C-alpha positions as CSV (number, residue, x, y, z in Angstrom):
1,X,-3.2,-21.4,32.3
2,X,-0.2,-20.3,30.3
3,X,2.7,-18.6,32.0
4,X,3.0,-14.8,31.7
5,X,5.2,-13.5,28.9
6,X,8.6,-12.3,30.0
7,X,10.5,-9.2,29.0
8,X,14.1,-9.1,27.8
9,X,16.6,-6.8,29.4
10,X,16.4,-4.7,26.2
11,X,12.7,-4.2,26.5
12,X,13.0,-3.1,30.2
13,X,15.4,-0.3,29.2
14,X,13.6,2.9,28.7
15,X,14.0,5.3,25.7
16,X,15.1,8.9,26.1
17,X,12.5,11.3,27.4
18,X,10.6,13.4,24.9
19,X,8.6,16.6,25.2
20,X,4.9,16.8,25.3
21,X,5.2,18.6,21.9
22,X,6.9,15.5,20.5
23,X,4.2,13.2,21.9
24,X,1.6,15.5,20.5
25,X,2.9,14.8,17.0
26,X,1.6,11.2,17.2
27,X,-1.8,10.7,15.7
28,X,-3.2,7.7,17.6
29,X,-6.6,6.5,16.5
30,X,-9.0,3.6,16.9
31,X,-9.8,1.6,13.9
32,X,-11.7,-1.7,13.0
33,X,-10.0,-4.3,10.9
34,X,-12.5,-5.1,8.2
35,X,-10.4,-7.3,5.9
36,X,-7.2,-9.4,6.4
37,X,-5.1,-11.7,4.3
38,X,-1.7,-13.4,4.1
39,X,0.1,-12.1,1.0
40,X,1.6,-14.9,-1.1
41,X,4.9,-13.0,-1.4
42,X,5.6,-12.9,2.3
43,X,5.8,-15.6,5.0
44,X,5.9,-13.0,7.8
45,X,3.3,-10.3,7.0
46,X,-0.4,-10.0,7.4
47,X,-2.1,-7.4,5.1
48,X,-5.2,-5.8,6.6
49,X,-7.7,-3.0,5.8
50,X,-8.7,-0.8,8.7
51,X,-11.7,1.5,8.8
52,X,-10.8,4.7,10.6
53,X,-14.2,6.3,10.1
54,X,-15.4,9.2,7.9
55,X,-12.5,11.6,8.4
56,X,-9.6,9.3,7.7
57,X,-11.4,6.5,5.8
58,X,-10.0,3.1,5.1
59,X,-6.3,2.3,5.0
60,X,-4.1,-0.7,4.1
61,X,-1.6,-1.8,6.8
62,X,0.9,-4.6,7.1
63,X,2.3,-6.2,10.3
64,X,4.9,-8.9,10.7
65,X,2.8,-11.1,13.0
66,X,1.9,-14.1,10.7
67,X,4.1,-16.5,12.7
68,X,1.7,-16.0,15.7
69,X,-1.6,-14.9,14.3
70,X,-3.9,-15.8,11.4
71,X,-5.6,-13.0,9.3
72,X,-9.0,-14.0,10.6
73,X,-7.8,-13.3,14.2
74,X,-7.9,-9.6,13.4
75,X,-11.1,-9.2,11.5
76,X,-13.9,-7.3,13.2
77,X,-11.8,-6.1,16.2
78,X,-10.8,-2.6,17.1
79,X,-7.2,-1.7,17.9
80,X,-5.2,1.5,18.4
81,X,-3.0,2.6,15.5
82,X,-0.5,5.3,14.7
83,X,-2.0,6.9,11.6
84,X,0.5,9.6,10.8
85,X,3.6,7.6,10.0
86,X,5.1,8.0,6.6
87,X,3.9,5.2,4.4
88,X,6.4,2.2,4.1
89,X,6.7,0.1,1.0
90,X,5.6,-3.5,1.5
91,X,5.7,-5.6,-1.7
92,X,3.7,-3.7,-4.3
93,X,1.7,-1.7,-1.7
94,X,2.4,0.7,1.1
95,X,1.6,0.2,4.8
96,X,-0.2,3.4,5.9
97,X,0.2,3.2,9.6
98,X,1.1,0.9,12.5
99,X,-0.9,-1.2,14.9
100,X,0.1,-0.7,18.6
101,X,0.8,-4.0,20.3
102,X,2.8,-5.3,23.3
103,X,6.2,-6.7,22.4
104,X,7.2,-9.7,24.6
105,X,10.2,-11.9,24.2
106,X,8.0,-14.8,23.0
107,X,5.6,-12.9,20.6
108,X,3.7,-9.7,20.0
109,X,0.5,-9.4,21.9
110,X,-2.5,-7.8,20.2
111,X,-4.4,-5.3,22.3
112,X,-8.0,-5.1,21.1
113,X,-10.2,-2.6,22.8
114,X,-12.3,-3.9,25.6
115,X,-15.3,-1.8,24.7
116,X,-16.4,-0.5,21.2
117,X,-15.9,3.2,20.3
118,X,-16.5,5.0,17.0
119,X,-13.8,4.4,14.4
120,X,-11.4,7.3,14.2
121,X,-11.6,8.0,18.0
122,X,-8.4,9.8,19.2
123,X,-6.2,7.9,21.7
124,X,-4.2,9.9,24.2
């Protein structure tokens, strides 16, 4: 059994409080990773396509997790995502959201859902 990941002092510090109205601006949704690959132009990023269901559709996202995960580790699993971030240019494409994951000192920890839900389900 491997030791539990540790948190740095920076991670233990909390961020300033925000109002419920600020929190309500976040659009958190469940999506299923249906494709994933390692772009040739980056040693850090994984490019993946997420199905968010009928309302939102499919989106391309990038995460800097290639040091710890292979693209095939993500495929077929459901995760929580922020879907209303402004797109961020990554190579020739744009990342259209952000996967939620735990950030430890050693590595990011993916947080797949323990039970399946419909793609696009709101997280609150």
